[in-house]
DSSP file (Angstrom, degrees, kcal/mol; ACC not computed):
  #  RESIDUE AA STRUCTURE BP1 BP2  ACC     N-H-->O    O-->H-N    N-H-->O    O-->H-N    TCO  KAPPA ALPHA  PHI   PSI    X-CA   Y-CA   Z-CA
    1    1 A M              0   0    0      0, 0.0     2,-0.1     0, 0.0     8,-0.1   0.000 360.0 360.0 360.0 130.2  -48.7  -16.7   -6.3
    2    2 A E        -     0   0    0      1,-0.1     2,-0.2     2,-0.0     0, 0.0  -0.378 360.0-117.5 -62.7 135.6  -48.1  -20.0   -8.0
    3    3 A E        -     0   0    0     -2,-0.1     2,-0.6     1,-0.1    -1,-0.1  -0.535  19.2-149.2 -73.3 141.9  -48.0  -22.9   -5.5
    4    4 A H    >   -     0   0    0      3,-0.2     3,-1.0    -2,-0.2    -1,-0.1  -0.793  63.5 -56.5-117.7  86.4  -44.7  -24.7   -5.4
    5    5 A R  T 3  S-     0   0    0     -2,-0.6    -1,-0.1     1,-0.3    -2,-0.0   0.860 109.6 -42.6  46.3  53.9  -45.4  -28.3   -4.5
    6    6 A G  T 3  S+     0   0    0      1,-0.2    -1,-0.3   123,-0.0     2,-0.2   0.595  87.9 159.4  80.6  12.3  -47.2  -27.8   -1.3
    7    7 A I    <   -     0   0    0     -3,-1.0     2,-1.1   122,-0.1    -3,-0.2  -0.474  43.6-129.6 -70.3 136.8  -45.0  -25.1    0.3
    8    8 A N     >  -     0   0    0     -2,-0.2     4,-2.4     1,-0.2     5,-0.2  -0.767  24.4-169.7 -84.7  99.8  -46.6  -23.0    3.0
    9    9 A H  H  > S+     0   0    0     -2,-1.1     4,-2.8     1,-0.2     5,-0.3   0.793  79.5  58.6 -68.1 -28.6  -45.8  -19.6    1.6
   10   10 A S  H  > S+     0   0    0      2,-0.2     4,-2.4     1,-0.2    -1,-0.2   0.956 112.1  39.2 -64.8 -49.3  -46.9  -17.7    4.8
   11   11 A I  H  > S+     0   0    0      2,-0.2     4,-2.8     1,-0.2    -2,-0.2   0.923 116.9  51.9 -64.5 -44.1  -44.4  -19.6    7.0
   12   12 A Y  H  X S+     0   0    0     -4,-2.4     4,-2.2     2,-0.2    -2,-0.2   0.938 112.9  43.9 -57.4 -51.8  -41.7  -19.5    4.3
   13   13 A S  H  X S+     0   0    0     -4,-2.8     4,-2.6     1,-0.2     5,-0.2   0.920 114.5  49.3 -63.1 -45.2  -42.0  -15.7    3.8
   14   14 A N  H  X S+     0   0    0     -4,-2.4     4,-2.7    -5,-0.3     5,-0.2   0.913 109.3  53.0 -60.9 -42.6  -42.2  -15.1    7.6
   15   15 A Y  H  X S+     0   0    0     -4,-2.8     4,-2.0     1,-0.2    -1,-0.2   0.931 111.9  44.5 -57.9 -48.3  -39.1  -17.3    8.1
   16   16 A L  H  X S+     0   0    0     -4,-2.2     4,-2.3     1,-0.2    -1,-0.2   0.914 114.3  49.0 -65.5 -42.6  -37.1  -15.4    5.6
   17   17 A N  H  X S+     0   0    0     -4,-2.6     4,-2.4     2,-0.2    -1,-0.2   0.861 108.5  53.6 -66.6 -35.3  -38.2  -12.0    6.9
   18   18 A E  H  X S+     0   0    0     -4,-2.7     4,-2.3     2,-0.2    -1,-0.2   0.895 110.5  46.9 -66.5 -38.8  -37.4  -12.9   10.4
   19   19 A H  H  X S+     0   0    0     -4,-2.0     4,-2.0    -5,-0.2    -2,-0.2   0.887 110.5  52.9 -68.0 -37.0  -33.9  -13.9    9.4
   20   20 A L  H  X S+     0   0    0     -4,-2.3     4,-0.9     2,-0.2    -2,-0.2   0.916 109.2  49.3 -63.1 -41.7  -33.6  -10.6    7.5
   21   21 A L  H >X S+     0   0    0     -4,-2.4     4,-1.0     1,-0.2     3,-0.9   0.930 110.1  51.2 -60.8 -45.8  -34.7   -8.7   10.6
   22   22 A G  H 3X S+     0   0    0     -4,-2.3     4,-1.9     1,-0.3    -1,-0.2   0.847 102.1  61.1 -60.4 -33.4  -32.1  -10.6   12.6
   23   23 A S  H 3X S+     0   0    0     -4,-2.0     4,-2.5     1,-0.2    -1,-0.3   0.790  94.0  63.8 -67.1 -25.6  -29.5   -9.7   10.1
   24   24 A E  H <X S+     0   0    0     -4,-0.9     4,-1.5    -3,-0.9    -1,-0.2   0.952 107.9  41.0 -60.0 -48.9  -30.1   -6.0   10.8
   25   25 A G  H  X S+     0   0    0     -4,-1.0     4,-2.3     1,-0.2    -2,-0.2   0.859 112.0  58.3 -66.1 -34.6  -28.9   -6.5   14.4
   26   26 A G  H  X S+     0   0    0     -4,-1.9     4,-2.0     2,-0.2    -2,-0.2   0.921 103.2  50.2 -62.9 -46.3  -26.1   -8.8   13.1
   27   27 A V  H  X S+     0   0    0     -4,-2.5     4,-1.6     1,-0.2    -1,-0.2   0.941 115.6  43.4 -57.0 -47.6  -24.5   -6.2   10.9
   28   28 A N  H  X S+     0   0    0     -4,-1.5     4,-2.5     1,-0.2    -1,-0.2   0.818 107.6  59.1 -71.9 -29.8  -24.5   -3.7   13.7
   29   29 A A  H  X S+     0   0    0     -4,-2.3     4,-2.0     2,-0.2    -1,-0.2   0.881 107.1  47.9 -64.8 -36.6  -23.2   -6.2   16.3
   30   30 A F  H  X S+     0   0    0     -4,-2.0     4,-1.7     2,-0.2    20,-0.2   0.854 110.1  51.7 -72.2 -33.7  -20.2   -6.8   14.1
   31   31 A K  H  X S+     0   0    0     -4,-1.6     4,-1.4     2,-0.2    -2,-0.2   0.908 110.2  49.6 -64.8 -40.7  -19.7   -3.0   13.8
   32   32 A A  H  X S+     0   0    0     -4,-2.5     4,-2.1    54,-0.2    -2,-0.2   0.886 107.4  54.3 -64.7 -38.4  -19.9   -2.8   17.6
   33   33 A A  H  X S+     0   0    0     -4,-2.0     4,-2.2     1,-0.2    -1,-0.2   0.870 102.6  57.0 -63.8 -35.4  -17.3   -5.6   17.9
   34   34 A A  H  < S+     0   0    0     -4,-1.7    -1,-0.2    12,-0.2    -2,-0.2   0.879 106.9  49.8 -61.7 -35.6  -15.0   -3.6   15.8
   35   35 A D  H >< S+     0   0    0     -4,-1.4     3,-1.3     1,-0.2    -2,-0.2   0.908 108.0  52.9 -66.7 -41.6  -15.3   -0.8   18.4
   36   36 A T  H 3< S+     0   0    0     -4,-2.1    -2,-0.2     1,-0.3    -1,-0.2   0.891 116.6  39.1 -58.2 -39.3  -14.6   -3.3   21.1
   37   37 A W  T >< S+     0   0    0     -4,-2.2     3,-1.9    -5,-0.1     6,-0.6   0.192  84.2 146.8 -99.7  15.4  -11.4   -4.4   19.3
   38   38 A R  T <   +     0   0    0     -3,-1.3     3,-0.1     1,-0.3    -3,-0.1  -0.236  68.8  20.7 -53.6 135.6  -10.4   -0.9   18.1
   39   39 A G  T 3  S+     0   0    0      1,-0.3    -1,-0.3     2,-0.0     2,-0.2   0.503 107.1  98.7  83.6   4.2   -6.6   -0.4   18.0
   40   40 A T  S X  S-     0   0    0     -3,-1.9     3,-1.1     1,-0.0     4,-0.5  -0.695  89.4-103.8-115.8 172.2   -5.9   -4.2   17.9
   41   41 A A  T 3  S+     0   0    0      1,-0.2     4,-0.4    -2,-0.2     3,-0.2   0.696 118.6  60.2 -64.9 -18.0   -5.1   -6.6   15.0
   42   42 A H  T 3> S+     0   0    0     -5,-0.2     4,-2.0     1,-0.2    -1,-0.2   0.600  79.6  83.4 -89.3 -12.1   -8.7   -7.8   15.3
   43   43 A E  H <> S+     0   0    0     -3,-1.1     4,-2.2    -6,-0.6     5,-0.2   0.932  92.3  49.3 -55.9 -46.7  -10.4   -4.5   14.6
   44   44 A G  H  > S+     0   0    0     -4,-0.5     4,-2.5    -3,-0.2    -1,-0.2   0.842 105.8  57.5 -63.0 -34.4  -10.0   -5.1   10.8
   45   45 A T  H  > S+     0   0    0     -4,-0.4     4,-2.5     1,-0.2    -1,-0.2   0.936 109.9  43.5 -61.0 -46.1  -11.5   -8.6   11.1
   46   46 A F  H  X S+     0   0    0     -4,-2.0     4,-2.2     2,-0.2   -12,-0.2   0.848 112.0  52.4 -73.0 -33.2  -14.7   -7.3   12.6
   47   47 A K  H  X S+     0   0    0     -4,-2.2     4,-1.8    -5,-0.2    -1,-0.2   0.926 112.8  46.4 -63.4 -43.1  -15.0   -4.4   10.2
   48   48 A S  H  X S+     0   0    0     -4,-2.5     4,-2.7     1,-0.2    -2,-0.2   0.913 110.7  52.1 -63.8 -43.0  -14.6   -7.0    7.4
   49   49 A L  H  X S+     0   0    0     -4,-2.5     4,-3.0     1,-0.2     5,-0.2   0.887 105.9  54.6 -62.1 -38.6  -17.1   -9.3    9.0
   50   50 A A  H  X S+     0   0    0     -4,-2.2     4,-1.9   -20,-0.2    -1,-0.2   0.918 111.0  45.6 -60.6 -42.1  -19.6   -6.4    9.2
   51   51 A R  H  X S+     0   0    0     -4,-1.8     4,-2.2     2,-0.2    -2,-0.2   0.906 113.4  49.8 -66.5 -41.2  -19.2   -5.9    5.5
   52   52 A Q  H  X S+     0   0    0     -4,-2.7     4,-2.2     2,-0.2    -2,-0.2   0.923 111.0  48.1 -63.8 -44.2  -19.5   -9.6    4.8
   53   53 A V  H  X S+     0   0    0     -4,-3.0     4,-2.3     1,-0.2    -1,-0.2   0.878 110.5  52.7 -65.1 -37.1  -22.7   -9.9    6.9
   54   54 A K  H  X S+     0   0    0     -4,-1.9     4,-2.4    -5,-0.2    -1,-0.2   0.904 108.1  50.7 -63.6 -41.3  -24.1   -6.9    5.1
   55   55 A A  H  X S+     0   0    0     -4,-2.2     4,-2.1     2,-0.2    -2,-0.2   0.898 110.6  49.0 -63.4 -39.9  -23.4   -8.6    1.7
   56   56 A D  H  X S+     0   0    0     -4,-2.2     4,-2.5     2,-0.2    -1,-0.2   0.895 109.5  52.7 -64.8 -39.2  -25.2  -11.7    2.9
   57   57 A Q  H  X S+     0   0    0     -4,-2.3     4,-2.7     2,-0.2    -2,-0.2   0.915 107.9  51.1 -61.1 -43.6  -28.1   -9.6    4.1
   58   58 A D  H  X S+     0   0    0     -4,-2.4     4,-2.1     1,-0.2    -1,-0.2   0.898 110.1  49.7 -61.3 -40.4  -28.3   -8.0    0.6
   59   59 A D  H  X S+     0   0    0     -4,-2.1     4,-2.5     2,-0.2    -2,-0.2   0.905 110.7  49.4 -65.4 -40.7  -28.3  -11.5   -0.9
   60   60 A L  H  X S+     0   0    0     -4,-2.5     4,-2.6     2,-0.2    -2,-0.2   0.912 109.0  52.7 -63.9 -41.2  -31.1  -12.6    1.5
   61   61 A H  H  X S+     0   0    0     -4,-2.7     4,-2.3     1,-0.2    -1,-0.2   0.919 110.6  48.0 -58.2 -43.9  -33.1   -9.5    0.5
   62   62 A R  H  X S+     0   0    0     -4,-2.1     4,-3.3     2,-0.2     5,-0.2   0.897 109.2  53.0 -64.3 -41.5  -32.7  -10.4   -3.1
   63   63 A I  H  X S+     0   0    0     -4,-2.5     4,-1.9     2,-0.2    -2,-0.2   0.938 110.0  48.1 -59.3 -46.9  -33.8  -14.0   -2.5
   64   64 A I  H  <>S+     0   0    0     -4,-2.6     5,-2.0     1,-0.2     4,-0.5   0.930 114.7  45.7 -59.3 -46.8  -36.9  -12.7   -0.7
   65   65 A R  H ><5S+     0   0    0     -4,-2.3     3,-1.3     1,-0.2    -2,-0.2   0.921 111.6  51.4 -62.7 -45.1  -37.7  -10.3   -3.6
   66   66 A D  H 3<5S+     0   0    0     -4,-3.3    -1,-0.2     1,-0.3    -2,-0.2   0.788 105.7  55.8 -67.0 -26.5  -37.0  -13.0   -6.3
   67   67 A L  T 3<5S-     0   0    0     -4,-1.9    -1,-0.3    -5,-0.2    -2,-0.2   0.610 117.0-117.0 -77.2 -11.5  -39.3  -15.4   -4.5
   68   68 A G  T < 5 +     0   0    0     -3,-1.3     2,-0.3    -4,-0.5    -3,-0.2   0.649  65.5 143.8  85.9  16.1  -42.0  -12.7   -4.9
   69   69 A Y      < -     0   0    0     -5,-2.0    -1,-0.3    -6,-0.2     2,-0.2  -0.644  44.4-130.8 -90.9 146.7  -42.5  -12.2   -1.1
   70   70 A D        -     0   0    0     -2,-0.3     2,-0.4     1,-0.1   -53,-0.1  -0.504  29.9 -99.3 -85.8 160.2  -43.2   -8.9    0.4
   71   71 A H        -     0   0    0     -2,-0.2    -1,-0.1     1,-0.1   -57,-0.1  -0.689  47.3-107.2 -77.5 132.7  -41.3   -7.5    3.4
   72   72 A A     >  -     0   0    0     -2,-0.4     4,-1.7   -59,-0.2     3,-0.3  -0.360  18.5-133.1 -61.4 135.1  -43.3   -8.1    6.5
   73   73 A P  H  > S+     0   0    0      0, 0.0     4,-1.8     0, 0.0     5,-0.2   0.883 108.4  55.2 -57.6 -38.1  -44.8   -4.9    7.8
   74   74 A L  H  > S+     0   0    0      1,-0.2     4,-2.2     2,-0.2     5,-0.2   0.883 103.0  56.6 -62.5 -37.2  -43.7   -5.8   11.3
   75   75 A R  H  > S+     0   0    0     -3,-0.3     4,-1.9     1,-0.2    -1,-0.2   0.929 105.8  49.9 -59.7 -45.0  -40.1   -6.2   10.0
   76   76 A N  H  X S+     0   0    0     -4,-1.7     4,-0.5     1,-0.2    -1,-0.2   0.894 112.3  47.6 -61.2 -39.2  -40.2   -2.6    8.7
   77   77 A A  H  < S+     0   0    0     -4,-1.8     4,-0.4     1,-0.2    -1,-0.2   0.850 117.2  41.9 -70.0 -34.0  -41.4   -1.3   12.1
   78   78 A L  H  X S+     0   0    0     -4,-2.2     4,-2.5     1,-0.2     5,-0.3   0.663  91.0  86.6 -88.2 -17.6  -38.8   -3.3   14.1
   79   79 A T  H  X S+     0   0    0     -4,-1.9     4,-2.7     1,-0.2     5,-0.2   0.889  88.8  48.8 -54.0 -47.5  -35.8   -2.7   11.8
   80   80 A L  H  X S+     0   0    0     -4,-0.5     4,-2.4     1,-0.2    -1,-0.2   0.925 112.5  48.5 -61.0 -45.0  -34.8    0.6   13.4
   81   81 A G  H  > S+     0   0    0     -4,-0.4     4,-2.5     1,-0.2    -1,-0.2   0.900 112.4  48.0 -61.9 -41.8  -35.0   -0.8   16.9
   82   82 A V  H  X S+     0   0    0     -4,-2.5     4,-2.5     2,-0.2    -1,-0.2   0.902 110.5  52.1 -66.9 -40.7  -33.0   -3.9   16.0
   83   83 A R  H  X S+     0   0    0     -4,-2.7     4,-1.9    -5,-0.3    -2,-0.2   0.935 112.1  45.7 -58.9 -46.5  -30.4   -1.7   14.3
   84   84 A L  H  X S+     0   0    0     -4,-2.4     4,-2.7     1,-0.2     5,-0.2   0.915 111.8  50.9 -65.2 -43.1  -30.0    0.5   17.4
   85   85 A A  H  X S+     0   0    0     -4,-2.5     4,-1.8     1,-0.2    -1,-0.2   0.904 110.4  50.0 -62.2 -41.1  -29.9   -2.5   19.7
   86   86 A G  H  < S+     0   0    0     -4,-2.5   -54,-0.2     1,-0.2    -1,-0.2   0.880 113.0  46.3 -64.4 -37.3  -27.1   -4.1   17.7
   87   87 A R  H  < S+     0   0    0     -4,-1.9    -2,-0.2    -5,-0.2    -1,-0.2   0.871 110.2  51.7 -74.8 -36.8  -25.1   -0.9   17.6
   88   88 A I  H  < S-     0   0    0     -4,-2.7    -1,-0.2    -5,-0.2    -2,-0.2   0.849  95.1-154.8 -66.3 -32.4  -25.5   -0.3   21.3
   89   89 A N    ><  -     0   0    0     -4,-1.8     3,-1.3    -5,-0.2     6,-0.2   0.985  11.0-165.1  57.6  71.2  -24.3   -3.9   21.9
   90   90 A P  G >  S+     0   0    0      0, 0.0     3,-0.5     0, 0.0    -1,-0.1   0.655  80.9  70.0 -63.7 -13.2  -25.9   -4.7   25.2
   91   91 A V  G 3  S+     0   0    0      1,-0.2    14,-0.2     2,-0.1    13,-0.1   0.860 119.2  12.9 -71.7 -34.6  -23.6   -7.7   25.6
   92   92 A N  G X  S+     0   0    0     -3,-1.3     3,-1.8     1,-0.1    -1,-0.2  -0.524  71.7 167.4-142.3  68.5  -20.5   -5.5   26.1
   93   93 A L  T <  S+     0   0    0     -3,-0.5    -1,-0.1     1,-0.3    -2,-0.1   0.815  79.0  50.2 -56.2 -35.1  -21.6   -2.0   26.7
   94   94 A L  T 3  S-     0   0    0     -4,-0.1    -1,-0.3     2,-0.1    -2,-0.0   0.533 100.7-133.1 -85.2  -4.9  -18.2   -0.8   27.9
   95   95 A R    <   +     0   0    0     -3,-1.8     2,-0.3     1,-0.2    -2,-0.1   0.821  50.0 156.7  58.1  33.8  -16.4   -2.3   24.9
   96   96 A R        -     0   0    0      1,-0.1     3,-0.3   -59,-0.0    -1,-0.2  -0.700  33.7-162.8 -93.1 144.8  -13.8   -3.8   27.1
   97   97 A R  S    S+     0   0    0     -2,-0.3    -1,-0.1     1,-0.2    -2,-0.0   0.681  79.4  63.3 -97.6 -21.8  -11.8   -6.8   25.9
   98   98 A K  S    S+     0   0    0      4,-0.1     2,-0.3    65,-0.0    -1,-0.2  -0.104  88.9  83.3-102.6  36.8  -10.4   -8.1   29.1
   99   99 A I  S >> S-     0   0    0     -3,-0.3     3,-1.0     1,-0.1     4,-0.9  -0.878  88.6-106.8-131.7 165.4  -13.6   -9.1   30.8
  100  100 A A  H >> S+     0   0    0     -2,-0.3     4,-2.0     1,-0.3     3,-0.7   0.860 115.3  63.5 -60.4 -36.2  -16.0  -12.1   30.7
  101  101 A M  H 3> S+     0   0    0      1,-0.3     4,-2.5     2,-0.2    -1,-0.3   0.780  93.7  62.2 -63.3 -25.2  -18.5  -10.1   28.7
  102  102 A A  H <> S+     0   0    0     -3,-1.0     4,-1.9     2,-0.2    -1,-0.3   0.899 105.9  45.8 -64.8 -38.4  -16.0   -9.8   25.8
  103  103 A Q  H <X S+     0   0    0     -4,-0.9     4,-2.7    -3,-0.7    -2,-0.2   0.892 110.8  52.5 -69.7 -38.6  -16.1  -13.5   25.5
  104  104 A V  H  X S+     0   0    0     -4,-2.0     4,-2.7     2,-0.2    -2,-0.2   0.897 107.4  53.4 -62.2 -39.0  -19.9  -13.5   25.7
  105  105 A E  H  X S+     0   0    0     -4,-2.5     4,-2.4     2,-0.2    -2,-0.2   0.934 110.6  46.0 -60.2 -46.1  -19.9  -11.0   22.9
  106  106 A L  H  X S+     0   0    0     -4,-1.9     4,-2.3     1,-0.2    -2,-0.2   0.902 112.6  50.5 -63.5 -40.8  -17.7  -13.3   20.8
  107  107 A D  H  X S+     0   0    0     -4,-2.7     4,-2.4     2,-0.2    -2,-0.2   0.898 110.3  50.3 -63.0 -40.1  -19.9  -16.3   21.7
  108  108 A T  H  X S+     0   0    0     -4,-2.7     4,-2.4     2,-0.2    -2,-0.2   0.909 109.4  50.1 -65.4 -42.8  -23.0  -14.3   20.7
  109  109 A L  H  X S+     0   0    0     -4,-2.4     4,-2.1     2,-0.2    -1,-0.2   0.911 110.8  49.8 -61.7 -41.7  -21.5  -13.3   17.3
  110  110 A T  H  X S+     0   0    0     -4,-2.3     4,-2.3     1,-0.2    -2,-0.2   0.914 109.8  51.7 -62.3 -42.1  -20.6  -16.9   16.7
  111  111 A G  H  X S+     0   0    0     -4,-2.4     4,-2.2     2,-0.2    -2,-0.2   0.887 107.3  52.2 -62.1 -39.6  -24.2  -17.9   17.6
  112  112 A M  H  X S+     0   0    0     -4,-2.4     4,-2.0     1,-0.2    -1,-0.2   0.920 111.0  47.5 -61.4 -43.4  -25.6  -15.3   15.1
  113  113 A L  H  X S+     0   0    0     -4,-2.1     4,-2.4     1,-0.2    -2,-0.2   0.878 109.9  52.5 -67.3 -36.8  -23.4  -16.8   12.4
  114  114 A R  H  X S+     0   0    0     -4,-2.3     4,-2.3     2,-0.2    -1,-0.2   0.876 107.4  52.5 -65.7 -36.8  -24.5  -20.3   13.3
  115  115 A A  H  X S+     0   0    0     -4,-2.2     4,-1.8     2,-0.2    -2,-0.2   0.911 110.3  48.2 -63.6 -41.1  -28.1  -19.3   13.0
  116  116 A K  H  X S+     0   0    0     -4,-2.0     4,-2.1     2,-0.2    -2,-0.2   0.913 109.7  52.5 -64.9 -41.7  -27.4  -17.8    9.6
  117  117 A L  H  X S+     0   0    0     -4,-2.4     4,-2.2     1,-0.2    -2,-0.2   0.904 108.0  51.6 -59.5 -42.2  -25.6  -21.1    8.6
  118  118 A S  H  X S+     0   0    0     -4,-2.3     4,-2.5     1,-0.2    -1,-0.2   0.863 106.3  54.8 -63.9 -35.8  -28.7  -23.0    9.7
  119  119 A M  H  X S+     0   0    0     -4,-1.8     4,-2.7     2,-0.2    -1,-0.2   0.932 107.5  48.7 -63.2 -43.8  -30.9  -20.8    7.6
  120  120 A W  H  X S+     0   0    0     -4,-2.1     4,-2.1     1,-0.2    -2,-0.2   0.903 110.5  52.2 -63.7 -38.1  -28.8  -21.6    4.5
  121  121 A D  H  X S+     0   0    0     -4,-2.2     4,-1.7     2,-0.2    -1,-0.2   0.933 110.9  47.7 -58.1 -46.2  -29.0  -25.3    5.4
  122  122 A T  H  X S+     0   0    0     -4,-2.5     4,-2.5     1,-0.2    -2,-0.2   0.903 110.9  50.2 -63.7 -42.3  -32.8  -25.0    5.6
  123  123 A L  H  X S+     0   0    0     -4,-2.7     4,-2.0     1,-0.2    -1,-0.2   0.845 106.0  56.1 -67.4 -32.2  -33.0  -23.1    2.3
  124  124 A L  H  X S+     0   0    0     -4,-2.1     4,-0.5    -5,-0.2    -1,-0.2   0.878 109.4  47.3 -65.2 -35.3  -30.9  -25.8    0.6
  125  125 A L  H >< S+     0   0    0     -4,-1.7     3,-1.3     1,-0.2     4,-0.4   0.927 111.7  49.7 -67.8 -44.4  -33.5  -28.3    1.8
  126  126 A L  H >X S+     0   0    0     -4,-2.5     4,-2.1     1,-0.3     3,-1.9   0.820  97.9  69.1 -62.6 -30.7  -36.4  -26.1    0.5
  127  127 A Q  H 3< S+     0   0    0     -4,-2.0    -1,-0.3     1,-0.3    -2,-0.2   0.774  86.4  67.9 -61.0 -24.9  -34.6  -25.8   -2.8
  128  128 A L  T << S+     0   0    0     -3,-1.3    -1,-0.3    -4,-0.5    -2,-0.2   0.788 116.0  26.0 -63.7 -26.1  -35.4  -29.5   -3.3
  129  129 A R  T <4 S+     0   0    0     -3,-1.9    -2,-0.2    -4,-0.4    -1,-0.2   0.577 122.0  56.2-108.3 -17.7  -39.1  -28.5   -3.6
  130  130 A D    ><  -     0   0    0     -4,-2.1     3,-1.9     1,-0.1    -1,-0.2  -0.832  56.4-176.3-124.0  93.6  -38.7  -24.9   -4.7
  131  131 A P  T 3  S+     0   0    0      0, 0.0     4,-0.1     0, 0.0    -1,-0.1   0.559  75.5  80.7 -68.1  -5.6  -36.7  -24.5   -7.9
  132  132 A R  T 3  S+     0   0    0      2,-0.1     2,-0.3    -3,-0.1    -5,-0.1   0.764  76.8  88.1 -68.9 -22.6  -36.9  -20.7   -7.7
  133  133 A L  S <  S-     0   0    0     -3,-1.9     2,-0.9    -7,-0.1     3,-0.1  -0.572  83.5-127.8 -78.5 139.1  -34.1  -20.9   -5.2
  134  134 A D     >  -     0   0    0     -2,-0.3     4,-2.5     1,-0.2     5,-0.2  -0.774  18.1-165.9 -89.5 103.3  -30.5  -20.8   -6.6
  135  135 A A  H  > S+     0   0    0     -2,-0.9     4,-2.5     1,-0.2     5,-0.2   0.869  87.3  54.0 -60.3 -38.7  -28.7  -23.8   -5.2
  136  136 A A  H  > S+     0   0    0      2,-0.2     4,-2.0     1,-0.2    -1,-0.2   0.916 110.2  46.7 -64.0 -42.4  -25.3  -22.5   -6.3
  137  137 A L  H  > S+     0   0    0      2,-0.2     4,-2.8     1,-0.2     5,-0.2   0.933 112.1  50.5 -63.8 -45.3  -25.9  -19.2   -4.5
  138  138 A L  H  X S+     0   0    0     -4,-2.5     4,-2.3     1,-0.2    -2,-0.2   0.892 109.8  50.1 -62.0 -39.6  -27.1  -21.0   -1.3
  139  139 A K  H  X S+     0   0    0     -4,-2.5     4,-2.3     2,-0.2    -1,-0.2   0.890 111.6  49.1 -65.0 -38.3  -24.1  -23.2   -1.3
  140  140 A D  H  X S+     0   0    0     -4,-2.0     4,-2.6     2,-0.2    -2,-0.2   0.916 111.1  49.1 -66.5 -43.0  -21.8  -20.1   -1.6
  141  141 A L  H  X S+     0   0    0     -4,-2.8     4,-2.2     2,-0.2    -2,-0.2   0.881 110.5  51.8 -63.0 -37.9  -23.7  -18.4    1.2
  142  142 A H  H  X S+     0   0    0     -4,-2.3     4,-2.1    -5,-0.2    -2,-0.2   0.933 110.6  47.6 -62.1 -47.2  -23.3  -21.5    3.3
  143  143 A R  H  X S+     0   0    0     -4,-2.3     4,-2.2     1,-0.2    -2,-0.2   0.908 110.6  52.3 -61.5 -42.7  -19.5  -21.5    2.6
  144  144 A R  H  X S+     0   0    0     -4,-2.6     4,-2.3     1,-0.2    -1,-0.2   0.903 107.9  51.0 -61.6 -41.8  -19.3  -17.8    3.4
  145  145 A A  H  X S+     0   0    0     -4,-2.2     4,-2.3     1,-0.2    -1,-0.2   0.908 109.0  51.3 -63.5 -41.0  -21.0  -18.4    6.8
  146  146 A E  H  X S+     0   0    0     -4,-2.1     4,-2.1     1,-0.2    -1,-0.2   0.914 110.4  49.1 -60.9 -41.8  -18.6  -21.2    7.6
  147  147 A E  H  X S+     0   0    0     -4,-2.2     4,-2.0     2,-0.2    -2,-0.2   0.873 109.1  52.6 -65.6 -37.0  -15.7  -18.9    6.8
  148  148 A Q  H  X S+     0   0    0     -4,-2.3     4,-2.1     2,-0.2    -1,-0.2   0.903 108.2  50.4 -65.4 -40.8  -17.1  -16.1    9.0
  149  149 A I  H  X S+     0   0    0     -4,-2.3     4,-2.7     1,-0.2    -2,-0.2   0.917 109.0  52.5 -61.0 -42.8  -17.5  -18.5   11.9
  150  150 A T  H  X S+     0   0    0     -4,-2.1     4,-2.0     1,-0.2    -2,-0.2   0.879 106.7  53.4 -60.7 -38.7  -13.8  -19.5   11.4
  151  151 A Q  H  X S+     0   0    0     -4,-2.0     4,-1.5     2,-0.2    -1,-0.2   0.917 110.8  44.9 -64.1 -43.5  -12.8  -15.8   11.5
  152  152 A V  H  X S+     0   0    0     -4,-2.1     4,-2.4     1,-0.2    -2,-0.2   0.918 111.3  53.7 -66.7 -41.6  -14.5  -15.2   14.8
  153  153 A R  H  X S+     0   0    0     -4,-2.7     4,-2.9     1,-0.2    -1,-0.2   0.878 104.7  56.5 -58.2 -37.0  -13.0  -18.5   16.1
  154  154 A G  H  X S+     0   0    0     -4,-2.0     4,-1.9     2,-0.2    -1,-0.2   0.893 106.7  48.1 -62.2 -40.1   -9.6  -17.1   15.1
  155  155 A V  H  X S+     0   0    0     -4,-1.5     4,-1.4     2,-0.2    -2,-0.2   0.922 112.2  49.8 -65.7 -43.2  -10.1  -14.0   17.2
  156  156 A I  H  X S+     0   0    0     -4,-2.4     4,-1.7     1,-0.2     3,-0.5   0.939 112.4  46.9 -59.9 -47.2  -11.2  -16.2   20.2
  157  157 A E  H  < S+     0   0    0     -4,-2.9     4,-0.2     1,-0.2    -1,-0.2   0.842 115.1  46.4 -65.6 -33.3   -8.2  -18.5   19.8
  158  158 A A  H  < S+     0   0    0     -4,-1.9    -1,-0.2    -5,-0.2    -2,-0.2   0.677 124.3  30.1 -81.1 -17.0   -5.8  -15.5   19.5
  159  159 A S  H >X S+     0   0    0     -4,-1.4     3,-0.8    -3,-0.5     4,-0.7   0.467  82.7  99.5-125.4  -1.4   -7.2  -13.6   22.4
  160  160 A W  H >X S+     0   0    0     -4,-1.7     4,-2.3     1,-0.2     3,-0.9   0.848  80.0  61.8 -60.3 -33.9   -8.6  -15.9   25.1
  161  161 A E  H 3> S+     0   0    0      1,-0.3     4,-2.4    -4,-0.2    -1,-0.2   0.881  96.5  57.6 -62.4 -37.8   -5.6  -15.7   27.2
  162  162 A E  H <4 S+     0   0    0     -3,-0.8    -1,-0.3     1,-0.2    -2,-0.2   0.757 115.1  38.7 -66.3 -21.4   -6.0  -11.9   27.8
  163  163 A R  H << S+     0   0    0     -3,-0.9    -2,-0.2    -4,-0.7    -1,-0.2   0.805 126.5  30.4 -92.3 -34.2   -9.4  -12.6   29.2
  164  164 A F  H  < S+     0   0    0     -4,-2.3     2,-0.4     2,-0.1    -3,-0.2   0.582 101.5  76.1-110.8 -11.0   -8.9  -15.8   31.2
  165  165 A L  S  < S-     0   0    0     -4,-2.4     2,-0.1    -5,-0.3     0, 0.0  -0.836  80.0-114.1-105.2 142.2   -5.3  -15.8   32.4
  166  166 A A              0   0    0     -2,-0.4    -2,-0.1     1,-0.1    -3,-0.0  -0.370 360.0 360.0 -67.9 148.6   -4.1  -13.7   35.3
  167  167 A D              0   0    0     -5,-0.1    -1,-0.1    -2,-0.1    -5,-0.0   0.496 360.0 360.0 -61.8 360.0   -1.5  -11.0   34.5
């Protein structure tokens, strides 16, 4: 593999693969949130977010492939477990909306999106040394992550009262 101005390809590849692994749980966590919010106006938001996060995952997969990096063997072994854990959604096992864990679930989803946003920030920095990265795509992915955070924040703002105010 051609060196790209001193980049440590082992760390670079591992970093991308670790985020790809995390995205497996993220997709399923948003599907689980759609179950939590089933029958409400927010169900569609979480179904849409699950599709959006999956599209971002597909773009990350393409970035890894286009950089010439292999998928880490450990990632392949862990993927099924992460998928299952995300779908089980240990943060809100009962899928109830009017409990503290529902807010923790929303906070966790926001945190996942913030981690993804930070990855796009990091890749934009790496793009300064690695011209193989598509800056326009990374900026679009960054914008998409910001919009996803805004969508979850919208659910929090629209629903906090049902969790925190007495009937």
